[in-house]
C-alpha positions as CSV (number, residue, x, y, z in Angstrom):
1,M,-132.4,58.6,-73.2
2,I,-129.0,57.3,-74.4
3,F,-128.5,55.4,-77.7
4,H,-125.0,53.9,-78.0
5,D,-122.6,56.8,-78.1
6,I,-125.2,59.4,-78.9
7,G,-126.8,61.4,-76.1
8,A,-130.4,62.6,-76.4
9,R,-130.6,66.2,-77.8
10,W,-134.2,67.0,-77.2
11,P,-136.6,67.3,-74.2
12,A,-138.5,64.4,-72.7
13,G,-141.9,63.6,-74.0
14,L,-143.6,64.7,-77.3
15,P,-143.7,68.2,-78.9
16,V,-147.4,68.9,-78.6
17,G,-148.6,72.5,-78.3
18,P,-146.0,75.0,-77.3
19,D,-144.2,72.6,-74.9
20,W,-143.1,69.0,-74.7
21,V,-145.7,66.7,-73.0
22,E,-144.7,63.6,-71.0
23,T,-146.3,60.4,-72.0
24,G,-147.1,57.5,-69.8
25,A,-145.8,54.9,-72.2
26,T,-142.5,54.3,-74.1
27,S,-141.2,51.8,-76.6
28,E,-137.8,50.5,-77.4
29,V,-136.1,51.4,-80.6
30,V,-133.9,48.4,-81.8
31,F,-130.8,48.3,-84.0
32,P,-131.8,45.9,-86.8
33,Y,-128.2,44.7,-87.2
34,D,-127.9,43.0,-83.8
35,G,-131.1,43.5,-82.0
36,S,-129.6,45.7,-79.4
37,V,-131.7,48.6,-77.9
38,V,-130.8,52.0,-79.4
39,G,-133.0,53.9,-77.0
40,T,-136.6,54.5,-75.9
41,A,-139.2,56.7,-77.5
42,P,-142.4,58.2,-76.0
43,V,-145.6,56.7,-77.3
44,G,-148.6,59.0,-77.9
45,T,-152.3,58.4,-77.7
46,A,-155.4,59.3,-79.6
47,E,-156.2,61.9,-77.0
48,L,-152.8,63.5,-77.5
49,A,-153.4,63.5,-81.3
50,R,-156.6,65.4,-80.8
51,R,-154.8,67.8,-78.6
52,A,-152.2,68.4,-81.3
53,V,-154.9,69.2,-83.8
54,D,-156.5,71.6,-81.4
55,E,-153.2,73.3,-80.8
56,A,-152.4,73.5,-84.5
57,L,-155.8,75.1,-85.3
58,A,-155.2,77.6,-82.6
59,V,-151.9,78.8,-84.2
60,A,-153.1,78.5,-87.8
61,P,-154.1,82.2,-88.2
62,A,-150.7,83.3,-86.8
63,M,-148.9,80.9,-89.1
64,A,-150.9,82.1,-92.2
65,A,-150.1,85.8,-91.3
66,L,-146.3,85.2,-90.9
67,P,-144.2,87.3,-93.2
68,S,-142.0,85.5,-95.8
69,H,-138.8,86.4,-94.0
70,A,-139.9,84.7,-90.8
71,R,-140.8,81.4,-92.6
72,R,-137.5,81.5,-94.5
73,A,-135.4,82.2,-91.5
74,A,-137.0,79.3,-89.5
75,L,-136.2,76.8,-92.3
76,M,-132.7,78.1,-92.8
77,G,-132.2,78.1,-89.0
78,A,-133.1,74.4,-88.9
79,H,-130.9,73.7,-91.9
80,D,-127.9,75.3,-90.2
81,A,-128.6,73.5,-86.9
82,L,-128.9,70.1,-88.8
83,A,-125.7,70.8,-90.8
84,A,-123.8,71.4,-87.6
85,R,-124.9,68.0,-86.2
86,R,-124.6,66.2,-89.5
87,A,-122.4,63.3,-88.4
88,E,-124.5,62.7,-85.3
89,F,-127.7,62.4,-87.3
90,E,-126.0,60.0,-89.7
91,R,-125.0,57.7,-86.8
92,L,-128.4,57.9,-85.3
93,L,-130.1,57.0,-88.6
94,V,-127.8,54.0,-89.0
95,L,-128.8,52.8,-85.5
96,E,-132.5,53.2,-85.7
97,T,-133.0,52.2,-89.4
98,G,-130.2,49.7,-89.8
99,K,-129.4,51.3,-93.2
100,P,-125.8,51.3,-94.3
101,L,-123.9,54.5,-93.4
102,V,-123.4,55.5,-97.0
103,D,-127.2,55.7,-97.4
104,C,-127.7,57.6,-94.2
105,R,-125.2,60.1,-95.3
106,V,-127.2,60.6,-98.5
107,E,-130.4,60.9,-96.4
108,V,-129.0,63.8,-94.3
109,A,-127.6,65.5,-97.4
110,R,-131.0,65.4,-99.1
111,T,-132.7,66.6,-96.0
112,L,-130.4,69.6,-96.0
113,V,-131.3,70.3,-99.6
114,T,-135.0,70.0,-98.8
115,L,-134.9,72.5,-96.0
116,A,-132.8,75.0,-98.1
117,T,-134.9,74.6,-101.2
118,A,-138.1,75.1,-99.2
119,A,-136.7,78.3,-97.7
120,E,-135.8,79.6,-101.2
121,E,-139.3,78.7,-102.5
122,V,-140.9,81.0,-99.9
123,A,-139.9,83.9,-102.0
124,R,-141.6,82.4,-105.1
125,L,-145.0,81.7,-103.5
126,H,-147.2,84.2,-105.4
127,G,-150.2,84.6,-107.7
128,E,-150.8,86.7,-110.7
129,T,-153.1,89.3,-112.3
130,V,-155.6,88.1,-114.9
131,P,-157.4,90.0,-117.7
132,L,-161.2,90.1,-117.0
133,D,-162.4,91.9,-120.1
134,L,-162.8,88.8,-122.3
135,L,-166.5,89.6,-122.0
136,P,-167.9,93.1,-122.1
137,A,-169.2,92.8,-118.6
138,G,-165.6,92.5,-117.4
139,E,-164.4,95.8,-118.8
140,G,-162.9,98.0,-116.1
141,L,-162.5,95.1,-113.6
142,V,-159.2,94.2,-111.9
143,G,-158.6,90.5,-111.3
144,F,-155.9,88.6,-109.5
145,W,-155.3,85.5,-107.5
146,T,-153.1,84.6,-104.6
147,R,-152.1,81.4,-102.8
148,R,-153.2,80.9,-99.2
149,P,-152.3,78.1,-96.8
150,I,-154.5,75.0,-97.0
151,G,-154.7,74.7,-93.2
152,V,-153.3,72.1,-90.8
153,V,-151.2,69.5,-92.5
154,V,-150.8,66.0,-91.1
155,G,-147.6,64.2,-92.3
156,I,-147.3,60.4,-91.9
157,T,-143.9,58.9,-92.8
158,G,-142.3,55.5,-93.5
159,F,-139.5,53.8,-91.6
160,N,-137.0,53.7,-94.3
161,Y,-136.0,57.4,-94.6
162,P,-137.5,58.9,-91.4
163,L,-135.5,62.1,-91.4
164,L,-135.9,62.9,-95.1
165,L,-139.6,61.9,-95.3
166,A,-140.4,64.1,-92.3
167,A,-138.6,67.0,-94.0
168,H,-140.6,66.4,-97.2
169,K,-143.8,66.9,-95.1
170,I,-142.7,69.6,-92.7
171,A,-140.6,72.0,-94.8
172,P,-143.2,72.7,-97.5
173,A,-145.9,73.0,-94.9
174,L,-144.0,75.7,-93.0
175,A,-143.0,77.4,-96.2
176,A,-146.7,77.6,-97.2
177,G,-147.7,79.0,-93.8
178,C,-149.4,75.8,-92.5
179,P,-149.1,74.3,-89.1
180,V,-147.9,70.6,-89.4
181,I,-148.3,67.5,-87.2
182,V,-145.9,64.7,-88.1
183,K,-146.4,61.1,-87.2
184,P,-143.3,59.0,-87.7
185,A,-143.2,55.2,-88.2
186,P,-143.2,53.5,-84.7
187,A,-139.9,51.7,-85.5
188,T,-137.9,54.9,-86.3
189,P,-139.0,58.0,-84.4
190,L,-135.8,59.3,-83.0
191,A,-134.2,61.3,-85.8
192,T,-137.6,62.8,-86.5
193,L,-138.0,63.9,-82.9
194,W,-134.6,65.6,-83.0
195,L,-135.4,67.3,-86.3
196,V,-138.7,68.7,-84.9
197,H,-136.8,69.9,-81.8
198,L,-134.3,71.8,-84.1
199,L,-137.2,73.2,-86.1
200,R,-139.1,74.4,-83.1
201,A,-135.9,76.0,-81.7
202,A,-135.3,77.8,-85.0
203,A,-138.9,78.7,-85.5
204,D,-139.5,80.3,-82.1
205,P,-136.6,82.7,-81.5
206,P,-136.7,85.2,-78.7
207,D,-137.4,88.1,-81.1
208,G,-140.4,86.3,-82.6
209,G,-141.0,83.9,-85.4
210,L,-143.1,80.8,-86.1
211,P,-145.1,79.6,-83.1
212,A,-143.6,76.4,-81.5
213,A,-147.0,74.7,-82.0
214,G,-146.6,75.2,-85.7
215,V,-144.5,72.0,-85.7
216,Q,-145.7,69.1,-83.6
217,L,-145.1,65.4,-83.5
218,V,-147.2,62.5,-82.2
219,T,-146.1,58.9,-82.1
220,G,-148.3,55.9,-81.6
221,D,-150.3,53.2,-83.2
222,V,-153.0,53.0,-86.0
223,E,-155.5,54.6,-83.7
224,V,-153.3,57.7,-83.4
225,G,-153.0,57.9,-87.1
226,R,-156.7,57.4,-87.6
227,T,-157.5,60.2,-85.1
228,L,-155.3,62.6,-87.1
229,V,-156.5,61.8,-90.6
230,E,-160.2,61.5,-89.8
231,D,-160.3,65.0,-88.2
232,R,-162.4,67.1,-90.6
233,R,-160.7,70.2,-89.3
234,I,-157.4,69.5,-91.0
235,G,-156.5,70.8,-94.5
236,A,-154.4,68.0,-96.0
237,V,-152.9,64.6,-95.2
238,S,-149.5,63.8,-96.7
239,F,-148.5,60.1,-96.5
240,T,-145.5,58.0,-97.5
241,G,-145.8,54.3,-97.3
242,S,-147.4,51.2,-98.8
243,A,-150.2,51.3,-101.3
244,A,-152.6,49.4,-99.0
245,A,-152.0,51.8,-96.1
246,G,-152.3,54.8,-98.5
247,H,-155.6,53.7,-99.9
248,A,-157.0,53.2,-96.3
249,I,-155.8,56.7,-95.3
250,A,-157.3,58.3,-98.4
251,R,-160.7,56.7,-97.7
252,A,-160.5,57.7,-94.0
253,A,-159.5,61.3,-94.8
254,A,-162.0,61.9,-97.5
255,P,-163.0,64.6,-98.5
256,T,-159.8,66.1,-97.0
257,K,-157.0,66.4,-99.6
258,A,-154.7,63.4,-99.5
259,L,-151.2,63.5,-101.0
260,L,-149.9,59.9,-101.4
261,E,-146.4,58.7,-102.1
262,L,-146.9,55.0,-102.2
263,G,-145.1,51.8,-103.4
264,S,-143.6,50.7,-106.6
265,N,-141.7,47.9,-108.3
266,A,-139.4,50.1,-110.3
267,A,-138.3,48.8,-113.8
268,L,-135.0,49.3,-115.6
269,V,-135.0,48.6,-119.4
270,V,-131.8,47.6,-121.1
271,A,-131.9,48.2,-124.8
272,A,-129.7,46.1,-127.2
273,D,-127.6,49.2,-127.9
274,A,-127.0,50.0,-124.3
275,D,-123.6,50.2,-122.5
276,L,-124.1,46.9,-120.7
277,E,-121.4,47.5,-118.1
278,A,-122.9,50.8,-117.1
279,A,-126.4,49.2,-117.0
280,A,-125.1,46.3,-114.8
281,E,-123.4,48.8,-112.5
282,A,-126.6,50.8,-112.3
283,V,-128.6,47.7,-111.3
284,V,-126.2,46.9,-108.5
285,R,-126.2,50.5,-107.3
286,G,-129.9,51.0,-107.7
287,G,-131.1,47.6,-106.6
288,Y,-129.4,47.3,-103.3
289,Y,-129.0,50.8,-101.8
290,A,-130.8,51.0,-98.4
291,S,-130.7,47.2,-98.5
292,G,-133.4,47.4,-101.1
293,Q,-135.8,49.2,-98.7
294,A,-136.6,52.1,-101.1
295,C,-139.7,52.6,-103.2
296,I,-137.7,53.3,-106.3
297,S,-134.9,50.7,-106.0
298,V,-134.5,48.6,-109.1
299,Q,-136.7,45.5,-108.8
300,R,-137.5,44.5,-112.4
301,V,-134.9,44.5,-115.2
302,L,-136.2,44.0,-118.8
303,V,-133.3,43.2,-121.2
304,E,-133.6,42.8,-125.0
305,E,-133.0,39.2,-125.9
306,P,-129.8,39.6,-128.0
307,V,-127.9,41.0,-124.9
308,H,-129.7,39.2,-122.1
309,D,-127.2,36.5,-121.4
310,A,-124.2,38.8,-121.6
311,F,-126.0,41.3,-119.2
312,V,-126.8,38.6,-116.6
313,A,-123.2,37.4,-116.7
314,L,-121.9,41.0,-116.1
315,L,-124.5,41.4,-113.3
316,A,-123.5,38.2,-111.6
317,E,-119.8,39.2,-111.7
318,R,-120.5,42.5,-110.1
319,M,-122.5,41.0,-107.3
320,K,-119.3,39.8,-105.8
321,D,-118.4,43.4,-104.9
322,V,-121.6,44.1,-102.9
323,V,-120.5,44.1,-99.3
324,V,-122.9,42.6,-96.8
325,G,-122.5,43.3,-93.1
326,D,-122.4,45.9,-90.3
327,P,-124.2,49.1,-91.5
328,R,-121.9,51.2,-89.4
329,S,-119.0,50.4,-91.8
330,P,-118.6,52.8,-94.8
331,A,-118.0,49.8,-97.0
332,T,-121.3,48.0,-96.3
333,R,-124.0,48.2,-99.0
334,V,-126.5,45.6,-97.7
335,A,-127.4,45.1,-94.1
336,P,-130.3,43.4,-92.2
337,L,-133.8,44.6,-93.0
338,I,-135.8,46.6,-90.5
339,D,-137.1,43.5,-88.6
340,P,-137.2,39.7,-88.8
341,A,-140.8,39.8,-90.2
342,A,-139.6,41.8,-93.2
343,T,-136.8,39.4,-93.7
344,E,-139.0,36.4,-93.8
345,R,-141.5,38.1,-96.1
346,V,-138.8,38.8,-98.7
347,L,-137.3,35.3,-98.4
348,A,-140.7,33.8,-98.9
349,R,-141.3,35.8,-102.1
350,V,-137.9,34.6,-103.4
351,R,-138.8,31.0,-102.6
352,E,-142.2,31.3,-104.3
353,S,-141.0,33.3,-107.3
354,G,-140.9,30.5,-109.8
355,G,-137.7,32.0,-111.2
356,T,-134.1,30.8,-111.5
357,L,-131.7,31.9,-108.7
358,V,-128.5,33.5,-110.1
359,T,-127.1,34.6,-106.8
360,G,-128.2,35.2,-103.2
361,G,-131.6,34.1,-101.9
362,V,-130.2,33.1,-98.5
363,L,-129.2,34.7,-95.2
364,D,-125.8,36.1,-94.7
365,G,-125.8,36.5,-91.0
366,R,-129.1,38.5,-90.3
367,A,-129.1,40.0,-93.7
368,I,-130.4,38.7,-97.0
369,A,-127.6,38.1,-99.5
370,P,-128.1,40.4,-102.5
371,T,-130.3,38.3,-104.8
372,V,-130.7,38.1,-108.6
373,L,-133.6,36.0,-110.1
374,T,-134.2,35.4,-113.8
375,G,-137.4,34.2,-115.5
376,V,-139.8,35.3,-112.8
377,P,-143.3,35.0,-114.3
378,D,-146.2,37.5,-114.2
379,G,-148.3,36.7,-111.2
380,A,-145.4,36.1,-108.8
381,D,-145.2,38.6,-106.0
382,A,-141.5,39.0,-106.6
383,W,-142.4,40.5,-110.0
384,D,-145.9,42.0,-109.5
385,E,-145.5,43.5,-106.0
386,E,-143.1,45.7,-104.2
387,I,-140.6,43.4,-102.6
388,F,-138.8,46.0,-100.4
389,G,-135.6,44.0,-100.0
390,P,-132.3,43.3,-101.8
391,V,-133.9,41.4,-104.7
392,V,-133.7,42.1,-108.5
393,C,-135.6,40.1,-111.1
394,V,-134.2,40.0,-114.7
395,R,-136.3,39.1,-117.7
396,A,-135.5,38.8,-121.4
397,V,-137.9,40.6,-123.8
398,P,-138.0,40.4,-127.6
399,G,-137.9,44.1,-128.2
400,L,-138.5,47.6,-126.8
401,D,-142.2,47.4,-127.5
402,A,-142.5,44.4,-125.3
403,A,-140.2,46.0,-122.6
404,F,-142.4,49.2,-122.4
405,A,-145.6,47.0,-122.3
406,A,-144.1,45.0,-119.4
407,V,-143.2,48.1,-117.5
408,N,-146.7,49.5,-117.9
409,A,-148.4,46.2,-117.0
410,S,-147.7,46.9,-113.4
411,R,-150.3,48.4,-111.1
412,Y,-147.5,50.7,-110.0
413,G,-146.0,53.7,-111.7
414,L,-143.5,55.7,-109.7
415,H,-140.1,55.7,-111.4
416,A,-138.5,53.7,-114.3
417,S,-135.3,54.0,-116.3
418,V,-133.9,53.0,-119.7
419,F,-130.3,52.4,-120.8
420,T,-129.7,53.1,-124.4
421,R,-127.4,55.0,-126.8
422,S,-130.3,56.1,-129.0
423,L,-131.9,59.4,-128.5
424,A,-135.0,58.1,-130.2
425,T,-135.3,55.3,-127.7
426,A,-134.8,57.7,-124.8
427,F,-137.7,59.9,-125.9
428,A,-139.9,56.9,-126.7
429,A,-139.4,55.7,-123.1
430,I,-140.2,59.2,-121.7
431,D,-143.3,59.3,-123.9
432,R,-144.6,55.8,-123.5
433,I,-143.7,54.6,-120.0
434,E,-146.5,55.2,-117.5
435,A,-144.7,56.5,-114.5
436,G,-144.2,59.7,-112.5
437,G,-140.5,59.8,-113.6
438,V,-138.4,58.3,-116.4
439,V,-134.6,58.4,-116.1
440,V,-132.3,57.8,-119.0
441,N,-128.9,56.1,-118.5
442,D,-129.1,56.2,-114.7
443,V,-131.0,54.4,-111.9
444,P,-134.7,54.9,-111.4
445,G,-133.8,55.8,-107.9
446,F,-132.1,59.0,-109.0
447,R,-134.3,61.7,-107.4
448,A,-133.7,65.4,-107.4
449,D,-135.5,67.0,-104.5
450,N,-136.2,70.2,-106.5
451,M,-138.1,68.2,-109.1
452,P,-141.8,67.1,-108.9
453,Y,-141.7,63.6,-107.4
454,G,-144.7,61.3,-107.3
455,G,-146.4,58.5,-109.1
456,V,-149.4,57.4,-111.1
457,K,-151.8,54.4,-110.6
458,D,-151.2,52.7,-107.3
459,S,-148.0,54.6,-106.7
460,G,-149.9,57.6,-105.4
461,A,-151.3,61.0,-106.1
462,G,-149.8,64.5,-105.7
463,R,-146.2,65.6,-106.0
464,E,-143.4,66.1,-103.5
465,G,-140.3,68.3,-103.9
466,P,-140.5,71.6,-102.0
467,R,-141.7,73.8,-104.9
468,F,-144.4,71.4,-105.9
469,A,-145.4,70.3,-102.4
470,I,-145.8,74.0,-101.4
471,E,-148.3,74.4,-104.2
472,E,-150.1,71.3,-103.1
473,L,-150.4,72.7,-99.6
474,T,-151.9,76.0,-100.7
475,V,-155.3,77.0,-102.2
476,T,-155.8,79.8,-104.7
477,R,-157.9,82.8,-103.7
478,M,-159.5,84.7,-106.5
479,A,-160.0,88.5,-106.2
480,I,-162.1,90.7,-108.4
481,I,-162.3,94.4,-107.9
482,R,-164.5,97.0,-109.7
483,P,-162.7,100.3,-109.0
């Protein structure tokens, strides 16, 4: 398996059970920039998915009994192995996702933080003692609770950040003592396969550690995913992707716990007192990173009327600096989307938006030129839905009350931001905006991997970030003792 100048660094087949299992079918992974073949990937089956669950259940007791130092050592071993191959992972991510190199460098850096933070959180996974003598019957009793692994975790990831999203599933599961089976997006399995190989190598050293079957990966179609999530023997499903797919997974998995990190159409509010140049720069930086294929990229911009025209002029001027082209170039900021179908979907939403085109809206080679629309009405998909492309919609609002109301009118609620010089406005935004995260004077896409990350409404349920995901993947066990 050779992809351009990067040789394969993992065994053939899929990591199921303690070994790598050959599959009868393979699929081509294509470089979105020019359509060339990056490499081939093994394609799993429903039967292989069931086998992975069987193998995970078999090692679950051993995983739960592992001492903290073994879990921490495995995570740090994978961290160090990834760090040593950092540039190779960055190049591979560019090739299989088509994201600009600058964004792939950020993805690898955040993956390293995720692994290291999860390793640190192993030492903080504990319960506490509880007084039981609030009633006379409790006098003399000793009470405490601990956290125990929830069981087998199934992690299903999106195509846009395949390495990071896999780490968000795998690292907390291992830290909590849970076996994990990850299913990557069919278009982008290669970096995840390599990460799993590094984790299994670090987790199963000669002197003992995590069982290799504690980390497995199965590729495949919807039937493979359905087989995994509908298995009543698993403890939790963690999914990152679209709202429609997340809703279907939650229904199929019920009553199993489902952690859902879904879509959004992130809003950025520009108050009349804001630093307009900083806000315009943030829209450019936050609206077009990863070519707009990020759930918290800037999509809706709500600007108070007195500064709307000046802001749009600043934004239009800065669009000239957004480089479109080959994602392998460090200068590129926007490249072709994951596939032609995604490109046509985004262009159709621009054409049907009902707004005024300020810039972009056409192809620049195979990429969509960075696009700004104004006056897009409610009811248009470009405003209401997640566009997942390099498109930003700007709307004038009479005041901050109207701005916050417009933000909250969306069925989504993942991240939002506000630009203002007023502390009162900042705290009003934090208090009134219905979202999982509110950022002041920066892009809504600013995400700290050691903070609780997740949304409300159709943007999902549950929280990611190693500390918080570890808690999501454990259950409390109460203990009461009468000496």
